[in-house]
Every structure is written in C-alpha cells, then in structure tokens.
C-alpha positions, 0 to 999 in steps of 0.5 A: 830710790833718791827723794828726787825721782818717783818709782812706781809705788810713788806713781800708783800712789799719785793716781789714787790720789787723783782718783779719790780726789775727783770722786770727793770721797775722803781728804787726802792727807800727807804726813810728815815724820811719818818715821818718827816717834810721833808719826808712828803713833799718829798714822794707824789713827790718820789712816782711819779718817783719810785716804790715801795718806801720804808718810814722808820720813827717813825710812825706805817704807815712807812713801816720799823718802826725803831728809827735809833739813837737806832736800826739798822733796818731790811730792807724787801729787797735791792732798786736801790736809797736811799734818807736818810733824817733822821736827827734831828734838830730844838731845841737849846740842853741844857744838855750832853744828849741834845748834844748826841741826835744829834750824835746819830742820824744825825752820828750814825744813818747814820751808823746803816742805811749802816750796815742794807743796806749792809746785804740786798743789796748796792743801785745803789745811795745813796742821803744824806740830809745834811744841809747848817749849816756845813758851820758854817757861821752866814753871807755872801753872796751867799756861795758856795760849796767850803767854808771849813766845819767850822761848830761847833754846835752839828747840823753841826759837826754831819752832817759832820761827817755823810758827811765824813762816807758816802763819805768812805762807798759809795767809798768802796761799789762802790755807787753813792753819792750825798750831798745835803745841803739845807737851811731854809726849807719852807712848811705846818706848818713847824718847826724851826725858821721859824714855830716861825716866824710864830707863832710870827706874829699870835701873834702879837709878830714879828717885823722886825729890821731896816726895814727887809732888811736882806736876807736869803736862803730859799728852798721849801722842796717839791723841794728836790724830783725833785733834787733826781731824777736829781742828783742820777746818778751823784752825787756831792755835792750841795747847795739847796735853791731858787734864790730869797733869801728873805728879812725877811720884804718880807717873814714877809709880805708873812705870815702875808697876808696867817693869815691875821695878821697885817704886823710887823712892823719895830723897830729900832736896839737899842731898838731891842738890849734893848729886846735882853738883856732882853730875854738874862736873862729871858730865852726862854719865851721871843722872843727874845734874843741876838742869835736870834737877830743876824740872824735877822739883818745878811744877809746868802744866798747860792749859787745854781749855781752848781745845777743850772748849772750842774744838770739843776735844776730850784728850786721854789720860796718861795714867790711864792709857800710857804703855811704856811698850 
C-alpha cells in the first residue's frame, strides 16, 4: 500500500472517524511520527483520551504510511486534533546531505502535512513537538520561553522554521496552536545521548566528570500525552521537563542500579580533557570528545513553570519513573 492509495483499513478508519465526529463523541486525533521513540511512548496515553487515533509514520502498521521528507500524505479524514511528532534528531550531520535531512523532515515535512490537512479539513487544535534546542543554549539555569531563539544547528534552525511556519498557518486557518519544547526525553530504550550513556555504563566506559554534579533537564516521554490534553484548546508555547533536573551522578547511578553495572567512577576534569583531545583526533569511535565533554560539565536546565502554572500540569519525576527497558 502506498501513501497515495487508501486501502480497506484506511477506508474503515475514515468511516469510524466520520461516525465519531458526527455523534459528538471523543475528539479524533492524528499523530505523526507514531513509529518513532516519542510516538510509541505517547500513543497508549492518547488512545485513552481520543477516538479514533490515526497514526502516520514509516511502519507498515501505521494507518498512513508515508515519509514526510519526500511525500505529501493522503489523509483518510479530518481530525479534531493533530499532534505533530514526526521529526529528525539524535545524529550529528557529517555532510551537506545530512544537514538537508533536518530541513526536509522538520520544516518541509511540516509544510507537506499542512497542505494535506487543507485538503481534508483543518483541525481545531494543532500541537507541534519542537525542542529546547531552539534556544541555542549550552549552559544555563531554568531558561524560560522568553529566551531568544538563538539555535544555530540544523536541528534547531529547522525546528525554528517549522514553528514560524505553523504560527502563520494556524493563524490563517483559525487553528489553536500549541508548541511544546521538550528537554531530553527518557523512556524505554531511548535514543540519542541518553541511549549512549546507558550503553557506556553497561560496558564500563562511562565516567562522571568532577563528581557528576552538572544538572540537566529531562522529561518522561509519556508525559507529552498528558500535556497535549491540557494544552490543546488553550494554545501557547511551553517548555516541558520534569521539576527535579537530575545531576549526571544521580542519573548514572539510577541507570547502573537497573543494569546491574558498577556505579560509574568520577575522574578529574584534567584527565577528562586529555581524553577528549584524543577523541577529537580519533573520531566517534572514542567515547568522549570536546563537544561531549562540554555537555558533561555544564548544567543546562529549563523552567517548566509556565506549563505548571497555566495548565495545571504536574510532570512525572524522571528519577522515580525512568525504566531503561
């Protein structure tokens, strides 16, 4: 089945969506990126609050299978709510083609999605899953939504462009827009830096630097489902993270206890710096380089106060809730 052909499953889904819409039952919802890490974590929670939930992603079991970086999806029906979680992250671009992927997915994919929505009917509410990377900060304490969008990486810039496009598109179509900017997300088998940390601890290659006292904001990925329901009809821009901002020592200790590995040792900064210089020469095969070291020694936390105060959202504690598998 291609992204441009409606099969029997999609036709049945369209009929169900039409029935629910006409009967005034639960809001219907479209989830993009349903087969990704975040999508898998929030789908069960969304299905408790919305019906039907139409999934759009790259897997065969998604209701609409499409690569937004390449094609405009053919949607079976309008929905009341859209949660746009299809994005690309978690890798360092090594070529112009890699850089282009960020913009093809995060910005152009958003444009293609909106064009498809115009053809079947725009939603009442649109929730875009952006990132705190748009602020462009390497360190800081309790950074809030008023901070300038100073991110310069392809990941940050492509999300800034998507945010700006959606602000104009939603205003033009009378759609309530919510932009969620999550911190590093935790959940079973996480990708990215958290996944690298888990693998390093399991292999005994991970060390805390100078006691591992630097703090980072994290978020339980499944928490996104709850804040969607709280924010969808209000709209606005919200940082989303837990309120504890764990230190590397706390987080690495939690991971070690769950994996049965030895709790990571702490090494002096001078030794870590020498190792990072070696990593700069060797490349990604080495567990640390200057860029990674910089993240390990600087605190970077974000304020969730706006979401807590305006939405009544109470985030889960990562240290209490995170299970690596």
